[in-house]
N, C-alpha and C positions, 0 to 999 in steps of 0.2 A: 596886584592879583587878590590879596587879602581884602582892598577893598570892596572888588565885585563881591566876594562871599559874604559882605558886612550890608548889602544892598536888598532889596525890594527882590533883586534877582538871585538871592542865596541859594533858594531851592531848587531854581533851574539849574544852576551849574554844579549844586550838589547831585542833581540828579545825573547830569553828564559823568560825575567821576563814577557815581553808582552804576552806571551801564558799562563804563569802561572796565570797571574791577570785575564786574559778573563775567563781561565778554572774556575777560582774561582768565578766569577760572574756568568757564568752558572749553577754552582753546587748549589751555593747560591739560584739562581731562582728558581729551580728545586726544592730545600727545601722547600723553602716558599711553591710552588705550592702544595707540598705533606704534609704538617703539619698536615691535618686531618688524614693520614693513618701512621704516625710516632708517636712511643712512644717516647716522648722526655727524655733524661738524658744527663749529661754533659759528661759522658763517651762514649756514643753512636755520640754525636756531635765531639769529638774529635778523635774519629776513622773514622767518615766519610771525616772530612778535612785531618786528617794526612794519611790515607791510598790514599785520593783523589791526595795530593799532591805527592804522591810515584809515582801513576802512571802518572799523569800529567808532571813530571819532566822528567821521562823515554821516553814519547812520545815527549816533547819538543828537547831532545837531538837527537831523530830520525830526527825531522824536519831540523833540522840544519847541519846534518851530511854530506850533501851533500856539503853546502855553507862552511863547514868548510873544506873540503879537497879542494874546488876552493881557500879559503883564503892561505892554505900551500902551494899550487903550484904555485900561482901568482909570476911572478918576481917581484923583488922590482921597476924596471924601470918602470913597467907595471901599479903599484898602484897610483891610481888618474887619469889614463886616462880615456879618452871619453869613450873607451870599457868597461874600468875596470867600471865606474859609470852604463853604460847600462846594464850590465851583473848584477851588485849588485841591482839595482833596480828592475830586472827583476825577480832575484831569489827570494829576500825578498819578492817583492808585491805577486809573484806566493805563496809562503809558508803562507803569510798573509790571502790572498784569499782562499786556502784549507783550512786551520785551521778555518776563518771565517765560511765557509761554512758548515764544519762538525759541529761546534758549533752551529749555527744557526739551523741547520737541526734537532739539538736535541730535540727541543723543539714541532716541531708536531709529531716527532717519540715518545717522552715521552706522547704527548697527547693521541698517539692510543694505545701505548703498555704499557705504564709505566716501560720502560726499555731503557737502554742505546743501543747503537746499537749492533744486535746480528744477527742470523741465518736470519732472515727475511731482515734485510739491504743488507746482503750479496746477498739474492736471486734477491734483487732489483738493485741492481750493474751489475747482469747478464742480465736482461730482461730491457733493458734501455728504449725501446720504450713506454711500458705501464707505467713505473715509470716517464720517463719525460715526456709524455703527463699528466699523472694524477697530478704531482706536478703543471705542468703550468694551468691546469684546476681547481686547489683547492685554489692556493695561488697566490697572486699577486706579479709574478717573476719581474717584472721590479723594482715593490717598493723596493722588497726585494735586487736587485742587486745594486737598486741607494743607498740603506742604506750601503749596504756591502764595495761599492767602498767610498761612504763618510767615513766610520770608516777608510779605507786603508789610504785615504789621510790626515784624521786626524792624524794617526799612524803617518805617515811619517812627518807631520808638525812639531809633538811632536818631532820626533828624531833631526830634523834640529835645533829646537828650543834650544835643549838641548845640541847641539853640537856632537851628535850621529856621524851623516853623515860626519862630517868633520874630525873627528878623525879617522874613516875608511878608507877615500881617501889621509889621509896626513901622518899618522902614518906608517912608513917603516920599520916595525917588521922584524928583521934577522930570517931567515930561521929555526934556531936552536930554537929560542924561540918559532916561530909559530909551530914547531913541538912540543915542550913540553906542548902547550896548545891543540893541537887537538889529540894526542895519548891518553890523558886521557877520551876526548869527545867520540872517538872511544871505547875505553875499556869501558867506562860506560855504554855507547848503548847497546854494545852486552852483557854485564853481566846483564843488565836491561832486555833484552830479553829473557835471559839463566834461570833467577831467578824469574822474575815476571810472575806472574800466576793470571788469573781472579778470581782463587778460593779464593785468598789470601784475596780478597774483601767481600768474603761471610761469615761474621761471625756472622750474625744475623739472627735469624727466620722470620724478616721481609723484604721481598723481596725488599721495598722501602730503608730500610737503606743500605740493600747490592748494589742496583744499583747506589744510588747516591755516594757511597764509589769508583766507578769505572769512567775510563774515555771511553768516547764513540769512539774514534780511535782505541784505545788499545782492547777495547771489539770487533770492528768491525774485526779486525785482528785475534784476538782470536777465533772468530766465525768461520771465513774463514778456518783457521788452522785443528779446529777441529768439522768439518761438518760429520763426519763419527764417531760413538762409537761403539766400539765393547764392547759387552755386557760382556761377561766374564773376560775384563780387568776393567770395571770400575764399575761393580755392583756387589752385593752379590749375591753368586751363591749356588747350592746343587749339588749333582750328578745329573749328565742327568738321570738316571735310575730312581731316585726318583723325579725328576721333572716332568717325563712323566707320572709315576704312579699317581701323583697328578692329572695332567692335566687331563688325561681319566677319572678320576673321576668327574671332575668338567663339562667335555664336555658332558657326556653320558646322555640321556634322555630315558623316557620309551620305545619309537617307534624307537629306534637304537640299532643296534647291530656291533660291531667292527669286523673287518674284519680279521684281524691278530691278534698275540698274541706278535709280534715283539713290543720291548720296545719303538720305536719311531714312529711307524706308527699309526697314528690317524684317519686314513680311516675308514667309519663306513656307512652303510647302514641306511637310514633313510624310513622307511616303511608308507604305508598308506593302509587300507582296504578299501577307499571309491573311489568315481568315480574321478578321476582327471579332474581338469578344467585348461585350456590353453587360458586364455584371454590375450588380449594385455595389456602390463604393461608401463606406463608411469612414470617415478619416475623424480619429479619435485625436484631439490636440490636448496634450496633458500641461496643466500648469506647472511650470518651475522645474520641472524634471530633468535635472542636470545627469549629464552620463558617469558622473562618478557617485552618483545614488546605487549604481548596479554593480553585483558583484563581478560580471564581466569586466569594470574597468576598475577593480581592485578595492571595492566597497566591502569590509570585513561583518556587516550589521546584518546581512540578509533580510533588507527591506524591501527587496522587489523580484521576491520569487516567481509570481505571476508573469511578471514582464520579462524574467529570464527564460522561461518554460517557452512563451510566445516567440522569443528572439531565436531560439534555436530551431523553432519550426515555420520559420519566416525569412524572407530575403532581409539580411539585417545589414544596415550600414552603419559600420563602428568608427567611421572618420568624418561624421556631419557636423558643420558647425551652423549655428543659429546667426541669422544676420544681425540680430539686437539684443536687446535686453529687456524689452515689455511685451506683453501679451501683442499688443496693436504690430508691434514689428514683427512677430512670428505670424499673424494673420496676413499681414502685406506679403510677405515672403511666400507663403503657402497658396495664395489666391492670386496675387498679380505676378510672381514669380521675377522680382525685380530687385536690384541691388539697394540698401537703404539708404535713400537719399537724406541730406542733411534737414536738420528742422524735425517737426514732427512727422509721424507715420502718415504714410498717405491716407490710410483708414480715418485719421482724424482731420484731415485738410479738407477744405471747401472746394467744390467742384471735382468730386471724385466719383461723381455717377456715371454708371456705364461704361466702366472701362475695361479694355481687353484684359482678361485673365483667364483662370481655368474654366471659371463659369461661361465663358464665350464658348469655349471649346465644349463643354459638358452641353450645353444647350444647342450645339451643331448635332450633338449623338443623341438628342431627345430626352436628356435626364429631367428628371424632377429634383430642384434643389430647396435644401433644408440648413437652416443655421440654428443650432441647437445650443441654448445657454442658459445656466442655473442661475445667472444673475438679471438684473434688467439691461437688456442691450443698449439702453440710453449712454450707458457707462461708456466712455472713449468711442462715443458715434459709432459703435459696431452695428445697430440696427439699421440705421442710415445706410452705411457700407454697403452691406451684405443685402440689405433691401433691394437697393438701388442696382446692384448687379443681378437680380432675378432670383433671390433666394426666397422663400417663405421663411417667416420668424416663428421660433418656438423659444421663449424667456419666460424669467418671471417678471411681468407687468406690474411696476410698481405708480402706474398713473401717468408715465411719459409718453405720450401718444407717439405714434410713427408719424412721419413727415407725410403732408397731402402730395408733395412729389413722387413718394413710393409707389409704384403700382406693385403691391406684393400684399399677403395674406400674414396675419400675425395671430399665433394660437398661445394664448397665454397659458401658463402653467396652474391647474387649478390648486386651490389651497389643501383640499382632501387629499391630493396626490401627492403631498410633501411630508415625509417623515424626519426630515431634518434640514435647518436654514440657519445660516449664519449672515455676517455682513455682506458679503460677496454672492451670496446665492445658495441654492439647495445644494445638498450632498451630491457627490459624484454618483452614489446609487441611486438618486432620485434623477439625476441627467438621464442616465443610460437607462432607466424605464421610459423615461419620455421618448429616448430615440428609439428603444423597441417596440411602444405603441405606435410611432409614427412608421416605421418599419412595416409593420403589422398591417396597417391602412394602406401604404403605398404598392406594397408587394400584390394587392389585388389589382391595382391598375396595370394596364398592358404598356409598360415604360418602367426604364431603370430609375432608381435613385441614388442621389447622392445626399451624404450628412456629412455636415460639417460641425463635429461637437467640439465645444470649449469646455473643460472641466474646471474646477473652482477650488476643491478641496486642500490641494497644496500649497496654500496662501494662509499667511497670518491672518487670523488667528490661530490655526492649524487645528479647527475644532471638526467634529465628525460625531455620528451616532455611536454611542456607548455600546460595548461588548462585540465588536467586530474584529478587533485585534487586540493583540496582549500588551499592548502599550499604552499608557495614559495619554490624555488630548494636549495640546499646547505646545509641543515641539514639532520641529521641521521633521525629525525622524519618524515620528508616529504618523505625521500627515502624509509623508512619503509612503509608508507602508499601508496607510488606510487607502490611498490613492490607487496602490497596487492590488490589495483587496478587491476594490469595487470594480477595476477593470477584470479581474479574473473572474467575477462572479456575471458581469457583462457578457464576457464570452461565452461563459458556461450556458445561460441563459439562451443567447443567439444561436448556440448550436443546435437547440431544441427546436427553433424554427424552421418552417417549409424554405424560407428563402435564403438560409444560410449557405447553403451549397454553391448558390448563385452570387455570393457576396464575399467581395476581398474587404481587407480591414487596414487603412494606413494608420500607422501608430507613430506619433510623433510628438516632442515638446515643443512647446512655444518660445521658450528661453531658457536659460540656466537659473537656479536659484539666487546665485550671487554674481554680479559684475566687479566687484570689486577686487582691486590689488594695486601693485606697482606700477604700472603703466597706465596710459589713457585708454588703450583696449587691452583686456586681458584676454589672451587667445583661448587659454585653456577654460575660462568661464565663458565660453559660447559653445563647447564640446557637448552636443546631446544625442540622445540614441534616436534611431527612427526605423521603423521596419513594416514590410509588406507582409500580411498574414492572409492565408487560405487562397491563396492563389496557386492553381496548379502547377508541380513540377517547379516551383520556385522557393528555395531553400538555401541557406547558407550565407555566410559573410561576405561583405562587400568591403574592400578596406581602403577602397580610392577615396581622396580628399575630396570632399563635395560639400555645397551650399544647401541650405534649406530649399532654396529657390529651383533646387532641380529636382526636388521628390515628386511633385505631380506630373512634370513631362516624362519622368521614368516609368510612372504608372502607365502612362499612355502609352509607351512605348512597348512595354510588358503587354498590353491588349491589343498590340497590332493597328493602332490607330492610323489613319491617315486624315491628316488635318492642316489646317493655315494657322501658323503661328506667329506672334510677337514678342513672344514671352523670352525674358532672358535666362531661365534655366535651361538645363540641357538633360539629355537621356544619358543617366549614370552609366547603364550599360553598353552605352556605344562611345563612351570616353575613352579615349586614347590618353597614355601616361602623360603626356606632354599638355592635355587639356585640364588635367586635375586644377583646383582652385576653390578657394572659398572666400566670401564677401561678409565681411562683418564691420559694423559701426555703431556708434552711439548717436546722440543728437548733434555732435559737433564733428566728430572724428572719424573717418572713413578709412577701409583697410581691404587689402587683398593680401592672401596668403597663397602663395604659389611657389613651387620648387624650394622650398624652406625658406622663404624668405617673406617677411612681412612688410610690405608697403603700406606707409600711413600717409594720408592728407589729412592736414590740419586746415582750419579756418582763417590760418593767418598766411595761406597762400605758399605753405611750406611741405616738404615730400619728406618724409623721414622711412629709412630702410633698416630693418633688423634681421639679423640671422634668427631662426626660429629652432630651439633645440626642444622637439617633442619629450625625448625622454625626462629631461630635467624639468620642463615647463620653462623655460628661461629664454629672454630675447636679448641679443647683444648686437649694439647697434654697428651697422656695417660702416668702413671709411669711406669707401667710394659707393655711388649709387649704381644700380643697375639700370640704365634707361629704359630697357625694354618692358621691365615688369612696371615701372613708374608709368609708362605710357598706356600699358594695359589697364593699371589701375585708374587712371584719368578717363581713358575712352569710358569704362563701365559707367563711372557717377556721374560724369559730365553730360554722356548721353542721355541717360534715365531722368536725370534734372530737367534737361531740355525738353524731352518728350513728353512729361508730366505738365511743366509748366505751359507748353504751346498748346496743350490738346492732343498731342499724336497720340496717346494712350486711349483714345476714346475709341468706342465700338462705331463702325459705319453700317451702312445698311449691307457692303457686301461682305462683312466680316461676323454680322451677327450670326 
């Protein structure tokens, strides 16, 4: 080993050691940070660091792959020349910069998600404007860069003092010897990528242990490669006929009739014998509003006085759960009313045009549809998704055009109408002004309107207009309080409008502020508030266990609509106790909460069941499985995945 460090490859192998040391330090820092959430054991500690070294070593080999080929192909007479030194410093400097940037970036990512880099990080690499601006506004970038370059210069200084650079530029190792060193590096690199899988780090029921065992860079590329998960390949299944039979039993309610006896046809007529109402509907989808921000659910900071007041005057759903952990999952649940299928949200996927959704039903009732977003709706494919469902787009146009395939209208937000803007878009108050402006315009037409408003202020960097609340910018608490303030002002202004009396407001969160916790899916971090405001004679708390996908079908029920549906969501008011359930998931793990039991489907074709203690917010694994609940969970997710994959969620001429 000592001989290798005395060759032309001295710098290469020293870099590998440097990367392993830095990765060890980052893992140790994250471990200390996570101690309150880890059940300590010597064996667990050995697994974390042993598996961590395994992944770190593989990544380090890929870092040096290009440099090793350079060392192999460099002619002897070129070694030690000025050009050789410039290229070497550049390559090693770039490798150190990328490695350090990735390692430093793991800390804010861990703070936000308690995960190594995953699907979310992949998305962030795609939407560079929002991400770069968000980082710039959230963190002291100049100081971070100064720190990073200081570390790089310090490392080079150590390399020089230890004679590493001298050996690299003076040892004229023969081509054969260089070949004997490079071939094992290439072989081990590709051996690692073929046999190393992120799943190998998932040895514990505690997700903190699993994530600490991983390497961030490896996890990033693993997420990039596997961003779509085929349900049948990765999850436990049952015959399709059985899955649809169970699903139909779960979906049907007393006022519904199936239109066909065909196995996979879930279309049904929802009937009402009462007079239909068609008020304007404004859905306010609030960024990251966890239920536990509200005083109603035990928060002591008085962050949401306006939301609390609205809840008392609304039909307030106290036991609703978001399907996922990102905005696009919330959008998917609220518009398509389907369970969270594995991989990316349907909002992000190809072939998601003209799907059966709430828009299909709203169009049957002649509603004008509007999607209002304070950022550029190009982000996360929002504009394409909503535009292809028939929504007009009101967003902050940053030069990303709508697809030519979308037959809709875009109304870019004018510069002079913006009072405050950050990386994610204009502040909530400005978004609501756009909604009021649009409502004023459409109220003059002889048709009702529907608005889907997506707020942005309750998101890092937690910045908003000065002087609106009594807390400084820059914290989640202050962002929540500003979000509440802006919503209160919006309702206050709406009350002055002629159209207000004939308008109902559906107020709901897209997802919680954090999904992190001990388990793969942390149930309490899916608990969100939801309410329907300004609907006559509809006030009070609804404590049924329900899902985000049930909200709009409940609105349709309250309005006494008769319509055809293929949605998975149900009318909450018509739910019987044995129908209550919530569907929760992340990119890979899917779950059903029902009868106090959480049934979890993993992408290793496994089913796990836990007893859920809602008071203690704790899960305990069951000794024996409840087959009925397992079958219900599989039926929901298997059929939803199959229907999207095979185009069965598409609108047809008969259901448009």
